[in-house]
C-alpha angles and dihedrals in degrees: 000000000000089000092052089053089049093050093049088048090052089045094052091046092052092047088049089051092051088052090051090051094047094044095041112028093168105086096212090049092048092051091049091053094043089058095057111027119046099215135045094226091052092046090052092052092050088047095047088053090058103259124144115220090259093049092047090049092053091055097036097053089054091057102261127135122218099262095049093045091053088054095051092041093050089054091054100260123136119217095257093052092047088047091056090051093045090050090061092047101262102131101168122074091216090056091051090049088055092053091046090053089055088056096256130140118205094263092051092049091050091057093054094043087052089062095046102262109122106153109094092212091054089050090052087055094053092044091049084059088056091247126149118217094262093047090047090048091064089061094041090055090057092048102258129142124213094257091054091050090048089055091049091050092050090051091051095049091047088051093049090051093052090048090050090052093049090053091053093051089050094053092056 
């Protein structure tokens, strides 16, 4: 049985080498791809999507496949930037763009997501009130939106000003 496995392993290696030669007839180019991508089919996919071996390696070593890498790259992200977003659970470049437009970095977005606030526009509203994720979470748990909290804060400030004015009148 061991010899059969050995035979099929040899057969698979030869078939793979044929693919490498077919896809990359230039020996130098073939070796460059073989250093960075483990299979001929995968390397051909990266190549067909316009990546060089070094570009492909940068994305591949960070866990991206060719299709995902091209999406991120087409939207202006480098592989390290995309990896940071992916590490906090943002797996689509358009979502990362929305967070960036809200002024958030991956680490900041992760803090908001952890407290249940995932909409970048809503996060912008909470940040506009000067609230940090954990402070906003208290309001979110009670069902409030940033606009409602802003109204409450304005009413509280107005009430305090009136109270301060009454104290000044009493002191005279």
